[in-house]
N, C-alpha and C positions, 0 to 999 in steps of 0.2 A: 504493499500499500504506499502510494506519494503521502509523504508529511508534508500536508499543505495547510497553510495557515494564513488567516483574514485577520490583520489588525486594523482595527477602527480607533482612530483618534485625530482631534481637530487640531493638534499639536504636531505640526510636519517633523520638528526638530526631532520630538521623542519618536514618530513613525521611523525617521531615517536612521537613530540610533540602533532601535529595535531591531528592525530590518537588518543592519548591518551583522549584528550580533548573532541573529539567530540563523540568518544564512549560513554564517561561520561554523555553526553547528551542523550543516547539511538540511536544515528544513526551506521549502519554498514557501517564500512568503510572497503576498500581495497585501498592498494597503489601500485604505480607502479612508477621507480625511473628514466624512462626515454621514449623516443616517443614510442621506439619497445616494452616495457613491456607494457605499456598503450593499446597499437594496439592488441598484444597477449591478453589481460584481455579482451577487446572489442569483440575479436572474439568468446569469450566463452560464454560472458555475457552481458546483456545490463544493463547499470547503467542509472537511470533517471538523475542524476546530477553529474558533473564533474568539479574538480576545477583542473586547471593546471598552473605550474611555466609558465612564458614567455622565461626567459633565461636558456635554457639547453644546453650541450654539445651536439654537434652532430645535432640534428634534433630540433629544438624550439618548443615553445608552440603554435606559431602562426600556424606553419605544421600542428600540430595535431589537431587543431581546425578545419583546412581545411580540412582535412582527414576526419575527426569525421562527419563533416556536409555531406558529399559523403554518407557516410554509414546510418546514421540517423539523419534528421533534427528536431527531436522532443526531443533529450538531452539537457538539461540547461548546457550551458558549461560557468564558471566564470574564467578569469584571475585572479591569484593571484599572486602579483611578486611585487619586491622592484625597476622594471624600468616600472612601470605604467606611470610616467610623461613623458617619451619619445615616448609614444603612445597616439594619441587622442582619445577621446571617439567615434567618428565619424568611426575611422580608426578601433578600436576593433570591433565595431558594423559591419560594412562592411565585416571583415573577419569572423563573426558569433559567436562571443562571445554574451551572454544575458548580461552580467556585467563583473564588476571588481574590486577587491580588492588590496590596497597597503600593501604590508609588511613592518612593522610588523604587523599583523592585531590583532585589538582587539578581543577576544574571543567573547563579546557581539555583536558586528557588525558581524564576522562571523556567529554567530548563526541566526543573524536576516536575512542575507544574504539568509542563508539556508530555513528557514522557507518561505521567499518570494518565493525561487525558487520553494519549495514543492507547495506551494499553487499554483503558476502558472502551475505547471505540474499537480494539480488535476483537475482546472478549465479546462486544455487542455482535459484531459480524460473525463471529465463531458461532456463538447460540443462535443466532437467525439463519445460519447455514446448515444448523443441525437439524432444525424444524422441517 
């Protein structure tokens, strides 16, 4: 399976840094700088894993997660935000997030989250293939 990730953040510097780091780990990274750009990419391609900022102008990451869930319940979605403390873990779970990381995130922790997400994706696929 291709380890493709969509990163969504309105901070272009953040996207550039994360893309560079994650590409060096062997992941295939695409970026979107808004809700609209993310939904446009998702209309053309399926990503197994998405990291989205919560605080973005116009439409935030909470709404993005909600709308992605309407399209595909199997995509693993992580919140990646400096505003995590204002949301409870239960609230993020209720909204459809599979996990969350607070900015600034250490690359080691981000890599662990990604590997855990891809393990979850692989287990899901394996279980679906057995049915």
